mmCIF file as gemmi writes it, N, C-alpha and C atoms, coordinates in Angstrom:
data_model
loop_
_atom_site.group_PDB
_atom_site.id
_atom_site.type_symbol
_atom_site.label_atom_id
_atom_site.label_alt_id
_atom_site.label_comp_id
_atom_site.label_asym_id
_atom_site.label_entity_id
_atom_site.label_seq_id
_atom_site.pdbx_PDB_ins_code
_atom_site.Cartn_x
_atom_site.Cartn_y
_atom_site.Cartn_z
_atom_site.occupancy
_atom_site.B_iso_or_equiv
_atom_site.pdbx_formal_charge
_atom_site.auth_seq_id
_atom_site.auth_asym_id
_atom_site.pdbx_PDB_model_num
ATOM 1 N N . UNK Axp A 1 ? 113.238 97.341 56.884 1 0 ? 1 A 1
ATOM 2 C CA . UNK Axp A 1 ? 113.102 98.597 57.592 1 0 ? 1 A 1
ATOM 3 C C . UNK Axp A 1 ? 112.136 99.51 56.868 1 0 ? 1 A 1
ATOM 4 N N . UNK Axp A 2 ? 112.011 100.697 57.393 1 0 ? 2 A 1
ATOM 5 C CA . UNK Axp A 2 ? 111.101 101.692 56.853 1 0 ? 2 A 1
ATOM 6 C C . UNK Axp A 2 ? 111.515 102.128 55.446 1 0 ? 2 A 1
ATOM 7 N N . UNK Axp A 3 ? 112.814 102.245 55.192 1 0 ? 3 A 1
ATOM 8 C CA . UNK Axp A 3 ? 113.29 102.62 53.857 1 0 ? 3 A 1
ATOM 9 C C . UNK Axp A 3 ? 112.82 101.627 52.806 1 0 ? 3 A 1
ATOM 10 N N . UNK Axp A 4 ? 112.916 100.33 53.113 1 0 ? 4 A 1
ATOM 11 C CA . UNK Axp A 4 ? 112.507 99.303 52.163 1 0 ? 4 A 1
ATOM 12 C C . UNK Axp A 4 ? 111.012 99.359 51.891 1 0 ? 4 A 1
ATOM 13 N N . UNK Axp A 5 ? 110.217 99.628 52.9 1 0 ? 5 A 1
ATOM 14 C CA . UNK Axp A 5 ? 108.77 99.746 52.712 1 0 ? 5 A 1
ATOM 15 C C . UNK Axp A 5 ? 108.436 100.941 51.832 1 0 ? 5 A 1
ATOM 16 N N . UNK Axp A 6 ? 109.11 102.057 52.061 1 0 ? 6 A 1
ATOM 17 C CA . UNK Axp A 6 ? 108.872 103.247 51.257 1 0 ? 6 A 1
ATOM 18 C C . UNK Axp A 6 ? 109.324 103.022 49.815 1 0 ? 6 A 1
ATOM 19 N N . UNK Axp A 7 ? 110.459 102.348 49.618 1 0 ? 7 A 1
ATOM 20 C CA . UNK Axp A 7 ? 110.921 102.022 48.267 1 0 ? 7 A 1
ATOM 21 C C . UNK Axp A 7 ? 109.894 101.171 47.528 1 0 ? 7 A 1
ATOM 22 N N . UNK Axp A 8 ? 109.366 100.15 48.196 1 0 ? 8 A 1
ATOM 23 C CA . UNK Axp A 8 ? 108.363 99.28 47.567 1 0 ? 8 A 1
ATOM 24 C C . UNK Axp A 8 ? 107.109 100.076 47.201 1 0 ? 8 A 1
ATOM 25 N N . UNK Axp A 9 ? 106.698 100.976 48.06 1 0 ? 9 A 1
ATOM 26 C CA . UNK Axp A 9 ? 105.529 101.809 47.784 1 0 ? 9 A 1
ATOM 27 C C . UNK Axp A 9 ? 105.775 102.706 46.572 1 0 ? 9 A 1
ATOM 28 N N . UNK Axp A 10 ? 106.92 103.377 46.552 1 0 ? 10 A 1
ATOM 29 C CA . UNK Axp A 10 ? 107.209 104.324 45.478 1 0 ? 10 A 1
ATOM 30 C C . UNK Axp A 10 ? 107.426 103.649 44.137 1 0 ? 10 A 1
ATOM 31 N N . UNK Axp A 11 ? 107.975 102.447 44.137 1 0 ? 11 A 1
ATOM 32 C CA . UNK Axp A 11 ? 108.2 101.738 42.876 1 0 ? 11 A 1
ATOM 33 C C . UNK Axp A 11 ? 106.885 101.394 42.177 1 0 ? 11 A 1
ATOM 34 N N . UNK Axp A 12 ? 105.767 101.438 42.904 1 0 ? 12 A 1
ATOM 35 C CA . UNK Axp A 12 ? 104.46 101.184 42.31 1 0 ? 12 A 1
ATOM 36 C C . UNK Axp A 12 ? 103.817 102.445 41.745 1 0 ? 12 A 1
ATOM 37 N N . UNK Axp A 13 ? 104.443 103.612 41.927 1 0 ? 13 A 1
ATOM 38 C CA . UNK Axp A 13 ? 103.925 104.857 41.377 1 0 ? 13 A 1
ATOM 39 C C . UNK Axp A 13 ? 104.363 104.944 39.913 1 0 ? 13 A 1
ATOM 40 N N . UNK Axp A 14 ? 103.418 105.268 39.029 1 0 ? 14 A 1
ATOM 41 C CA . UNK Axp A 14 ? 103.713 105.342 37.594 1 0 ? 14 A 1
ATOM 42 C C . UNK Axp A 14 ? 104.878 106.271 37.3 1 0 ? 14 A 1
ATOM 43 N N . UNK Axp A 15 ? 105.834 105.787 36.505 1 0 ? 15 A 1
ATOM 44 C CA . UNK Axp A 15 ? 106.953 106.586 36.047 1 0 ? 15 A 1
ATOM 45 C C . UNK Axp A 15 ? 108.138 106.667 36.98 1 0 ? 15 A 1
ATOM 46 N N . UNK Axp A 16 ? 108.013 106.153 38.192 1 0 ? 16 A 1
ATOM 47 C CA . UNK Axp A 16 ? 109.094 106.285 39.171 1 0 ? 16 A 1
ATOM 48 C C . UNK Axp A 16 ? 110.255 105.351 38.848 1 0 ? 16 A 1
ATOM 49 N N . UNK Axp A 17 ? 109.965 104.083 38.574 1 0 ? 17 A 1
ATOM 50 C CA . UNK Axp A 17 ? 111.017 103.106 38.307 1 0 ? 17 A 1
ATOM 51 C C . UNK Axp A 17 ? 111.731 102.685 39.571 1 0 ? 17 A 1
ATOM 52 N N . UNK Axp A 18 ? 113 102.322 39.412 1 0 ? 18 A 1
ATOM 53 C CA . UNK Axp A 18 ? 113.804 101.889 40.556 1 0 ? 18 A 1
ATOM 54 C C . UNK Axp A 18 ? 114.034 103.061 41.507 1 0 ? 18 A 1
ATOM 55 N N . UNK Axp A 19 ? 114.017 102.775 42.807 1 0 ? 19 A 1
ATOM 56 C CA . UNK Axp A 19 ? 114.102 103.823 43.83 1 0 ? 19 A 1
ATOM 57 C C . UNK Axp A 19 ? 115.079 103.414 44.927 1 0 ? 19 A 1
ATOM 58 N N . UNK Axp A 20 ? 115.779 104.404 45.455 1 0 ? 20 A 1
ATOM 59 C CA . UNK Axp A 20 ? 116.572 104.206 46.666 1 0 ? 20 A 1
ATOM 60 C C . UNK Axp A 20 ? 116.201 105.327 47.633 1 0 ? 20 A 1
ATOM 61 N N . UNK Axp A 21 ? 115.896 104.968 48.866 1 0 ? 21 A 1
ATOM 62 C CA . UNK Axp A 21 ? 115.453 105.929 49.873 1 0 ? 21 A 1
ATOM 63 C C . UNK Axp A 21 ? 116.45 105.968 51.025 1 0 ? 21 A 1
ATOM 64 N N . UNK Axp A 22 ? 116.777 107.164 51.452 1 0 ? 22 A 1
ATOM 65 C CA . UNK Axp A 22 ? 117.596 107.367 52.651 1 0 ? 22 A 1
ATOM 66 C C . UNK Axp A 22 ? 116.799 108.267 53.586 1 0 ? 22 A 1
ATOM 67 N N . UNK Axp A 23 ? 116.578 107.794 54.79 1 0 ? 23 A 1
ATOM 68 C CA . UNK Axp A 23 ? 115.873 108.582 55.791 1 0 ? 23 A 1
ATOM 69 C C . UNK Axp A 23 ? 116.889 109.278 56.683 1 0 ? 23 A 1
ATOM 70 N N . UNK Axp A 24 ? 116.709 110.568 56.861 1 0 ? 24 A 1
ATOM 71 C CA . UNK Axp A 24 ? 117.565 111.338 57.761 1 0 ? 24 A 1
ATOM 72 C C . UNK Axp A 24 ? 116.911 111.322 59.138 1 0 ? 24 A 1
ATOM 73 N N . UNK Axp A 25 ? 117.699 110.999 60.141 1 0 ? 25 A 1
ATOM 74 C CA . UNK Axp A 25 ? 117.142 110.842 61.476 1 0 ? 25 A 1
ATOM 75 C C . UNK Axp A 25 ? 117.872 111.709 62.492 1 0 ? 25 A 1
ATOM 76 N N . UNK Axp A 26 ? 117.192 111.888 63.601 1 0 ? 26 A 1
ATOM 77 C CA . UNK Axp A 26 ? 117.744 112.655 64.715 1 0 ? 26 A 1
ATOM 78 C C . UNK Axp A 26 ? 117.258 111.978 65.989 1 0 ? 26 A 1
ATOM 79 N N . UNK Axp A 27 ? 118.146 111.757 66.912 1 0 ? 27 A 1
ATOM 80 C CA . UNK Axp A 27 ? 117.743 111.095 68.151 1 0 ? 27 A 1
ATOM 81 C C . UNK Axp A 27 ? 117.042 112.041 69.113 1 0 ? 27 A 1
ATOM 82 N N . UNK Axp A 28 ? 117.104 113.329 68.854 1 0 ? 28 A 1
ATOM 83 C CA . UNK Axp A 28 ? 116.421 114.295 69.716 1 0 ? 28 A 1
ATOM 84 C C . UNK Axp A 28 ? 114.927 114.244 69.421 1 0 ? 28 A 1
ATOM 85 N N . UNK Axp A 29 ? 114.145 114.478 70.428 1 0 ? 29 A 1
ATOM 86 C CA . UNK Axp A 29 ? 112.693 114.524 70.248 1 0 ? 29 A 1
ATOM 87 C C . UNK Axp A 29 ? 112.262 115.982 70.194 1 0 ? 29 A 1
ATOM 88 N N . UNK Axp A 30 ? 112.051 116.463 68.958 1 0 ? 30 A 1
ATOM 89 C CA . UNK Axp A 30 ? 111.53 117.814 68.828 1 0 ? 30 A 1
ATOM 90 C C . UNK Axp A 30 ? 110.247 117.772 68.017 1 0 ? 30 A 1
ATOM 91 N N . UNK Axp A 31 ? 109.476 118.818 68.095 1 0 ? 31 A 1
ATOM 92 C CA . UNK Axp A 31 ? 108.174 118.858 67.454 1 0 ? 31 A 1
ATOM 93 C C . UNK Axp A 31 ? 108.235 118.959 65.945 1 0 ? 31 A 1
ATOM 94 N N . UNK Axp A 32 ? 109.43 119.08 65.348 1 0 ? 32 A 1
ATOM 95 C CA . UNK Axp A 32 ? 109.535 119.244 63.908 1 0 ? 32 A 1
ATOM 96 C C . UNK Axp A 32 ? 109.727 117.917 63.182 1 0 ? 32 A 1
ATOM 97 N N . UNK Axp A 33 ? 109.907 116.841 63.875 1 0 ? 33 A 1
ATOM 98 C CA . UNK Axp A 33 ? 110.077 115.537 63.236 1 0 ? 33 A 1
ATOM 99 C C . UNK Axp A 33 ? 108.729 114.985 62.846 1 0 ? 33 A 1
ATOM 100 N N . UNK Axp A 34 ? 108.708 114.194 61.757 1 0 ? 34 A 1
ATOM 101 C CA . UNK Axp A 34 ? 107.431 113.696 61.289 1 0 ? 34 A 1
ATOM 102 C C . UNK Axp A 34 ? 107.253 112.201 61.465 1 0 ? 34 A 1
ATOM 103 N N . UNK Axp A 35 ? 108.233 111.501 61.961 1 0 ? 35 A 1
ATOM 104 C CA . UNK Axp A 35 ? 108.07 110.082 62.252 1 0 ? 35 A 1
ATOM 105 C C . UNK Axp A 35 ? 108.832 109.779 63.518 1 0 ? 35 A 1
ATOM 106 N N . UNK Axp A 36 ? 108.203 109.108 64.451 1 0 ? 36 A 1
ATOM 107 C CA . UNK Axp A 36 ? 108.847 108.785 65.717 1 0 ? 36 A 1
ATOM 108 C C . UNK Axp A 36 ? 108.812 107.276 65.892 1 0 ? 36 A 1
ATOM 109 N N . UNK Axp A 37 ? 109.977 106.659 65.899 1 0 ? 37 A 1
ATOM 110 C CA . UNK Axp A 37 ? 110.051 105.208 66.059 1 0 ? 37 A 1
ATOM 111 C C . UNK Axp A 37 ? 110.494 104.839 67.469 1 0 ? 37 A 1
ATOM 112 N N . UNK Axp A 38 ? 110.286 105.713 68.41 1 0 ? 38 A 1
ATOM 113 C CA . UNK Axp A 38 ? 110.71 105.445 69.78 1 0 ? 38 A 1
ATOM 114 C C . UNK Axp A 38 ? 111.755 106.444 70.183 1 0 ? 38 A 1
ATOM 115 N N . UNK Axp A 39 ? 113.02 106.15 69.887 1 0 ? 39 A 1
ATOM 116 C CA . UNK Axp A 39 ? 114.096 107.064 70.244 1 0 ? 39 A 1
ATOM 117 C C . UNK Axp A 39 ? 114.664 107.797 69.034 1 0 ? 39 A 1
ATOM 118 N N . UNK Axp A 40 ? 114.369 107.337 67.823 1 0 ? 40 A 1
ATOM 119 C CA . UNK Axp A 40 ? 114.894 107.981 66.62 1 0 ? 40 A 1
ATOM 120 C C . UNK Axp A 40 ? 113.738 108.564 65.827 1 0 ? 40 A 1
ATOM 121 N N . UNK Axp A 41 ? 113.902 109.806 65.37 1 0 ? 41 A 1
ATOM 122 C CA . UNK Axp A 41 ? 112.884 110.46 64.571 1 0 ? 41 A 1
ATOM 123 C C . UNK Axp A 41 ? 113.425 110.768 63.187 1 0 ? 41 A 1
ATOM 124 N N . UNK Axp A 42 ? 112.584 110.601 62.179 1 0 ? 42 A 1
ATOM 125 C CA . UNK Axp A 42 ? 112.955 110.935 60.815 1 0 ? 42 A 1
ATOM 126 C C . UNK Axp A 42 ? 112.724 112.426 60.62 1 0 ? 42 A 1
ATOM 127 N N . UNK Axp A 43 ? 113.759 113.123 60.139 1 0 ? 43 A 1
ATOM 128 C CA . UNK Axp A 43 ? 113.657 114.569 59.945 1 0 ? 43 A 1
ATOM 129 C C . UNK Axp A 43 ? 113.694 114.967 58.482 1 0 ? 43 A 1
ATOM 130 N N . UNK Axp A 44 ? 113.937 114.021 57.584 1 0 ? 44 A 1
ATOM 131 C CA . UNK Axp A 44 ? 113.972 114.313 56.16 1 0 ? 44 A 1
ATOM 132 C C . UNK Axp A 44 ? 114.069 113.037 55.355 1 0 ? 44 A 1
ATOM 133 N N . UNK Axp A 45 ? 113.784 113.162 54.054 1 0 ? 45 A 1
ATOM 134 C CA . UNK Axp A 45 ? 113.817 112.008 53.169 1 0 ? 45 A 1
ATOM 135 C C . UNK Axp A 45 ? 114.598 112.39 51.917 1 0 ? 45 A 1
ATOM 136 N N . UNK Axp A 46 ? 115.568 111.556 51.539 1 0 ? 46 A 1
ATOM 137 C CA . UNK Axp A 46 ? 116.329 111.713 50.309 1 0 ? 46 A 1
ATOM 138 C C . UNK Axp A 46 ? 115.975 110.54 49.412 1 0 ? 46 A 1
ATOM 139 N N . UNK Axp A 47 ? 115.513 110.845 48.199 1 0 ? 47 A 1
ATOM 140 C CA . UNK Axp A 47 ? 115.058 109.804 47.287 1 0 ? 47 A 1
ATOM 141 C C . UNK Axp A 47 ? 115.785 109.938 45.961 1 0 ? 47 A 1
ATOM 142 N N . UNK Axp A 48 ? 116.34 108.831 45.505 1 0 ? 48 A 1
ATOM 143 C CA . UNK Axp A 48 ? 116.928 108.738 44.177 1 0 ? 48 A 1
ATOM 144 C C . UNK Axp A 48 ? 116.04 107.803 43.379 1 0 ? 48 A 1
ATOM 145 N N . UNK Axp A 49 ? 115.493 108.302 42.255 1 0 ? 49 A 1
ATOM 146 C CA . UNK Axp A 49 ? 114.552 107.513 41.462 1 0 ? 49 A 1
ATOM 147 C C . UNK Axp A 49 ? 114.903 107.616 39.99 1 0 ? 49 A 1
ATOM 148 N N . UNK Axp A 50 ? 114.687 106.53 39.248 1 0 ? 50 A 1
ATOM 149 C CA . UNK Axp A 50 ? 114.947 106.548 37.812 1 0 ? 50 A 1
ATOM 150 C C . UNK Axp A 50 ? 114.148 107.653 37.119 1 0 ? 50 A 1
ATOM 151 N N . UNK Axp A 51 ? 112.929 107.875 37.549 1 0 ? 51 A 1
ATOM 152 C CA . UNK Axp A 51 ? 112.082 108.903 36.947 1 0 ? 51 A 1
ATOM 153 C C . UNK Axp A 51 ? 112.201 110.255 37.609 1 0 ? 51 A 1
ATOM 154 N N . UNK Axp A 52 ? 113.238 110.447 38.417 1 0 ? 52 A 1
ATOM 155 C CA . UNK Axp A 52 ? 113.401 111.666 39.189 1 0 ? 52 A 1
ATOM 156 C C . UNK Axp A 52 ? 113.675 112.927 38.398 1 0 ? 52 A 1
ATOM 157 N N . UNK Axp A 53 ? 113.868 112.819 37.092 1 0 ? 53 A 1
ATOM 158 C CA . UNK Axp A 53 ? 114.084 113.998 36.269 1 0 ? 53 A 1
ATOM 159 C C . UNK Axp A 53 ? 112.797 114.572 35.711 1 0 ? 53 A 1
ATOM 160 N N . UNK Axp A 54 ? 111.692 113.876 35.871 1 0 ? 54 A 1
ATOM 161 C CA . UNK Axp A 54 ? 110.394 114.295 35.332 1 0 ? 54 A 1
ATOM 162 C C . UNK Axp A 54 ? 109.616 115.043 36.413 1 0 ? 54 A 1
ATOM 163 N N . UNK Axp A 55 ? 109.227 116.309 36.157 1 0 ? 55 A 1
ATOM 164 C CA . UNK Axp A 55 ? 108.509 117.088 37.175 1 0 ? 55 A 1
ATOM 165 C C . UNK Axp A 55 ? 107.197 116.439 37.635 1 0 ? 55 A 1
ATOM 166 N N . UNK Axp A 56 ? 106.52 115.732 36.757 1 0 ? 56 A 1
ATOM 167 C CA . UNK Axp A 56 ? 105.275 115.063 37.135 1 0 ? 56 A 1
ATOM 168 C C . UNK Axp A 56 ? 105.568 113.924 38.106 1 0 ? 56 A 1
ATOM 169 N N . UNK Axp A 57 ? 106.617 113.166 37.83 1 0 ? 57 A 1
ATOM 170 C CA . UNK Axp A 57 ? 107.009 112.061 38.708 1 0 ? 57 A 1
ATOM 171 C C . UNK Axp A 57 ? 107.468 112.608 40.052 1 0 ? 57 A 1
ATOM 172 N N . UNK Axp A 58 ? 108.223 113.69 40.05 1 0 ? 58 A 1
ATOM 173 C CA . UNK Axp A 58 ? 108.675 114.31 41.298 1 0 ? 58 A 1
ATOM 174 C C . UNK Axp A 58 ? 107.48 114.695 42.151 1 0 ? 58 A 1
ATOM 175 N N . UNK Axp A 59 ? 106.468 115.292 41.538 1 0 ? 59 A 1
ATOM 176 C CA . UNK Axp A 59 ? 105.27 115.687 42.275 1 0 ? 59 A 1
ATOM 177 C C . UNK Axp A 59 ? 104.545 114.459 42.837 1 0 ? 59 A 1
ATOM 178 N N . UNK Axp A 60 ? 104.477 113.38 42.049 1 0 ? 60 A 1
ATOM 179 C CA . UNK Axp A 60 ? 103.833 112.146 42.518 1 0 ? 60 A 1
ATOM 180 C C . UNK Axp A 60 ? 104.572 111.562 43.722 1 0 ? 60 A 1
ATOM 181 N N . UNK Axp A 61 ? 105.901 111.567 43.66 1 0 ? 61 A 1
ATOM 182 C CA . UNK Axp A 61 ? 106.703 111.065 44.781 1 0 ? 61 A 1
ATOM 183 C C . UNK Axp A 61 ? 106.468 111.926 46.02 1 0 ? 61 A 1
ATOM 184 N N . UNK Axp A 62 ? 106.535 113.249 45.849 1 0 ? 62 A 1
ATOM 185 C CA . UNK Axp A 62 ? 106.321 114.151 46.983 1 0 ? 62 A 1
ATOM 186 C C . UNK Axp A 62 ? 104.957 113.924 47.612 1 0 ? 62 A 1
ATOM 187 N N . UNK Axp A 63 ? 103.926 113.813 46.788 1 0 ? 63 A 1
ATOM 188 C CA . UNK Axp A 63 ? 102.578 113.615 47.311 1 0 ? 63 A 1
ATOM 189 C C . UNK Axp A 63 ? 102.46 112.3 48.08 1 0 ? 63 A 1
ATOM 190 N N . UNK Axp A 64 ? 103.091 111.243 47.556 1 0 ? 64 A 1
ATOM 191 C CA . UNK Axp A 64 ? 103.039 109.945 48.237 1 0 ? 64 A 1
ATOM 192 C C . UNK Axp A 64 ? 103.741 110.012 49.594 1 0 ? 64 A 1
ATOM 193 N N . UNK Axp A 65 ? 104.923 110.612 49.628 1 0 ? 65 A 1
ATOM 194 C CA . UNK Axp A 65 ? 105.679 110.716 50.882 1 0 ? 65 A 1
ATOM 195 C C . UNK Axp A 65 ? 104.959 111.637 51.873 1 0 ? 65 A 1
ATOM 196 N N . UNK Axp A 66 ? 104.416 112.747 51.377 1 0 ? 66 A 1
ATOM 197 C CA . UNK Axp A 66 ? 103.704 113.678 52.251 1 0 ? 66 A 1
ATOM 198 C C . UNK Axp A 66 ? 102.465 113.019 52.852 1 0 ? 66 A 1
ATOM 199 N N . UNK Axp A 67 ? 101.755 112.218 52.055 1 0 ? 67 A 1
ATOM 200 C CA . UNK Axp A 67 ? 100.566 111.534 52.567 1 0 ? 67 A 1
ATOM 201 C C . UNK Axp A 67 ? 100.942 110.477 53.601 1 0 ? 67 A 1
ATOM 202 N N . UNK Axp A 68 ? 102.042 109.784 53.367 1 0 ? 68 A 1
ATOM 203 C CA . UNK Axp A 68 ? 102.473 108.723 54.274 1 0 ? 68 A 1
ATOM 204 C C . UNK Axp A 68 ? 102.968 109.266 55.604 1 0 ? 68 A 1
ATOM 205 N N . UNK Axp A 69 ? 103.782 110.308 55.553 1 0 ? 69 A 1
ATOM 206 C CA . UNK Axp A 69 ? 104.424 110.827 56.758 1 0 ? 69 A 1
ATOM 207 C C . UNK Axp A 69 ? 103.851 112.145 57.262 1 0 ? 69 A 1
ATOM 208 N N . UNK Axp A 70 ? 102.968 112.782 56.485 1 0 ? 70 A 1
ATOM 209 C CA . UNK Axp A 70 ? 102.438 114.103 56.815 1 0 ? 70 A 1
ATOM 210 C C . UNK Axp A 70 ? 103.587 115.078 57.039 1 0 ? 70 A 1
ATOM 211 N N . UNK Axp A 71 ? 104.467 115.14 56.047 1 0 ? 71 A 1
ATOM 212 C CA . UNK Axp A 71 ? 105.655 115.985 56.108 1 0 ? 71 A 1
ATOM 213 C C . UNK Axp A 71 ? 105.586 117.03 54.989 1 0 ? 71 A 1
ATOM 214 N N . UNK Axp A 72 ? 106.178 118.183 55.219 1 0 ? 72 A 1
ATOM 215 C CA . UNK Axp A 72 ? 106.223 119.237 54.213 1 0 ? 72 A 1
ATOM 216 C C . UNK Axp A 72 ? 107.162 118.848 53.074 1 0 ? 72 A 1
ATOM 217 N N . UNK Axp A 73 ? 106.861 119.36 51.885 1 0 ? 73 A 1
ATOM 218 C CA . UNK Axp A 73 ? 107.647 119.035 50.693 1 0 ? 73 A 1
ATOM 219 C C . UNK Axp A 73 ? 109.105 119.471 50.827 1 0 ? 73 A 1
ATOM 220 N N . UNK Axp A 74 ? 109.385 120.542 51.561 1 0 ? 74 A 1
ATOM 221 C CA . UNK Axp A 74 ? 110.767 121.012 51.68 1 0 ? 74 A 1
ATOM 222 C C . UNK Axp A 74 ? 111.657 120.037 52.461 1 0 ? 74 A 1
ATOM 223 N N . UNK Axp A 75 ? 111.075 119.043 53.1 1 0 ? 75 A 1
ATOM 224 C CA . UNK Axp A 75 ? 111.857 118.025 53.816 1 0 ? 75 A 1
ATOM 225 C C . UNK Axp A 75 ? 112.113 116.789 52.956 1 0 ? 75 A 1
ATOM 226 N N . UNK Axp A 76 ? 111.686 116.867 51.695 1 0 ? 76 A 1
ATOM 227 C CA . UNK Axp A 76 ? 111.84 115.739 50.778 1 0 ? 76 A 1
ATOM 228 C C . UNK Axp A 76 ? 112.731 116.185 49.625 1 0 ? 76 A 1
ATOM 229 N N . UNK Axp A 77 ? 113.834 115.489 49.395 1 0 ? 77 A 1
ATOM 230 C CA . UNK Axp A 77 ? 114.732 115.784 48.284 1 0 ? 77 A 1
ATOM 231 C C . UNK Axp A 77 ? 114.68 114.609 47.318 1 0 ? 77 A 1
ATOM 232 N N . UNK Axp A 78 ? 114.436 114.922 46.056 1 0 ? 78 A 1
ATOM 233 C CA . UNK Axp A 78 ? 114.316 113.904 45.024 1 0 ? 78 A 1
ATOM 234 C C . UNK Axp A 78 ? 115.305 114.208 43.917 1 0 ? 78 A 1
ATOM 235 N N . UNK Axp A 79 ? 116.055 113.187 43.501 1 0 ? 79 A 1
ATOM 236 C CA . UNK Axp A 79 ? 116.996 113.37 42.412 1 0 ? 79 A 1
ATOM 237 C C . UNK Axp A 79 ? 116.901 112.196 41.449 1 0 ? 79 A 1
ATOM 238 N N . UNK Axp A 80 ? 117.377 112.411 40.246 1 0 ? 80 A 1
ATOM 239 C CA . UNK Axp A 80 ? 117.343 111.383 39.218 1 0 ? 80 A 1
ATOM 240 C C . UNK Axp A 80 ? 118.465 110.389 39.467 1 0 ? 80 A 1
ATOM 241 N N . UNK Axp A 81 ? 118.095 109.101 39.431 1 0 ? 81 A 1
ATOM 242 C CA . UNK Axp A 81 ? 119.065 108.029 39.614 1 0 ? 81 A 1
ATOM 243 C C . UNK Axp A 81 ? 119.876 107.879 38.335 1 0 ? 81 A 1
ATOM 244 N N . UNK Axp A 82 ? 121.173 107.741 38.475 1 0 ? 82 A 1
ATOM 245 C CA . UNK Axp A 82 ? 122.059 107.569 37.307 1 0 ? 82 A 1
ATOM 246 C C . UNK Axp A 82 ? 122.254 106.11 37.001 1 0 ? 82 A 1
């Protein structure tokens, strides 16, 4: 799925390490969603990454996700994986 593709992409970013991605979706079609797979739209991204405690790594993750989905940073939540 899309989560697995995003995980594989992010794991190649320096300092990120192991990653788990959860996509938040909404079946409604509104103009605020940034990915449309037909009937389900992604409205946010939650990322747990080994390097999620480093501000530089967080910025790299945000930039990668924003470039991929053209989504604002406030729709991306990144936390350090335990």
